[in-house]
N, C-alpha and C positions, 0 to 999 in steps of 0.2 A: 122726538126732537122737540124741543120749546126755546121761544126765542125770548130773551127777557129785555126791557129797557131798565138801565141803572143810571138814569141822567139827575141830574140835581134836583129837578122840579118833582120828584119821587121821594127825595128826601125829607129830614127834619130838621130846621134850625137850631143848632147848639145855642142854648142859653145859659148853660153854666161854666164855671171855670171864667168868667168876665171875657165869654167869648162875643163876637160881633162877627156877622158876616160869614158864617162857617155853617155848612151843612154837611148831614152824615148819613148816609144810606148803608143800612147793614145787609150784605149779600148772601150769609150764610152763617150759619152755628151748629157745630157738631159736637156731638158727646162721644164720639170715635176719635181715633188717629186721622189726620189731614195730612196730605201733602198738599203744598202749595209752591208754585214754581210760576217761570217766567217764559214764555214759548215766542221765538221770535222766526217767524217767516217771512223769507225774501222773498223779493219781486220773482214772480213765476216759481216760487214755490210752493210745494205740497206737503201736507201731513199726509201720508197714505192711509188708505180703506183700512179701518181695524175695528176691533171690537173694545169696547170701554171695559177694561179689569174692574173698575169701580165706577160708581157715578161722577161725573164731569162735570164741573162750570168752567167753560171758556168762557173769559173776561175781556174784552177786545178794549184795550186803552189807546191803542194807538194805530192809524191807519185803517186799511179797509179788507175785506175780501167774501170769503164763502164759506160754509160749510153745508155737510148733507148728514141727514138721518138715514134710518134702516132704506128708503126708497132712493138713494142715491142722488136725488133732486137737489142742485144748488141753491143755497137760498144766500142774497147777500146781507152781510153783517159787517158793522163797522163801528167805531170807538163809541161807545156808550151803549153798546149791547152785548150780549151775553147770550153764548147756546149752552142747552145742558142735555147730557146723555145722561140716560140710566145705564146701570150697571150691564154689560153684556151687549146693548146697543151697539150696532154696526155706524162706522160714522167717517167721515173724510173732512179736513180743512184746506184751505188753500189763498192764495192772493195773488194777483197780477201785479198789485202797486205795493205790497209790503203790508205787513201787519204784525202787531206787538200784541200779548194776551196775558194775562194771567190766568194760570192753571190750577184749579180747586179740585183735588180728587179725596173723596172720603166713600165709605161704606153707607153714610148717614146724612145726605145733601137733601135740604129742602128750601131750594131758592122761592120756590111760590110762597112760604111764608112771609118772605120781606119785601121782593121785588115783583113788578108787573109785569105780566104776560104781553108781548107786543101785538 
């Protein structure tokens, strides 16, 4: 598992279209089909230990919680950070206070091309 930061400081100022005070940060680009969804984990909630059916980018947009990789060691994660699991990697996620994440799943995800590892 890898943890990425996707804060505004790592983005690029948008200068096209008469834009002002706007920043864009690409998270992923795929050539394959991608599923994009929203995951809500309520306070004291857990998404149980399972294998990733395809590569997954878990982009926390609100709240905070924790994630694990193969070793099941909990790593804290919060809004502005993202966890990446390779296809077949065992993982878990949960939160004591509640967390919302965008979940991007695809056979061909390469977040390291666009965002910085924490």
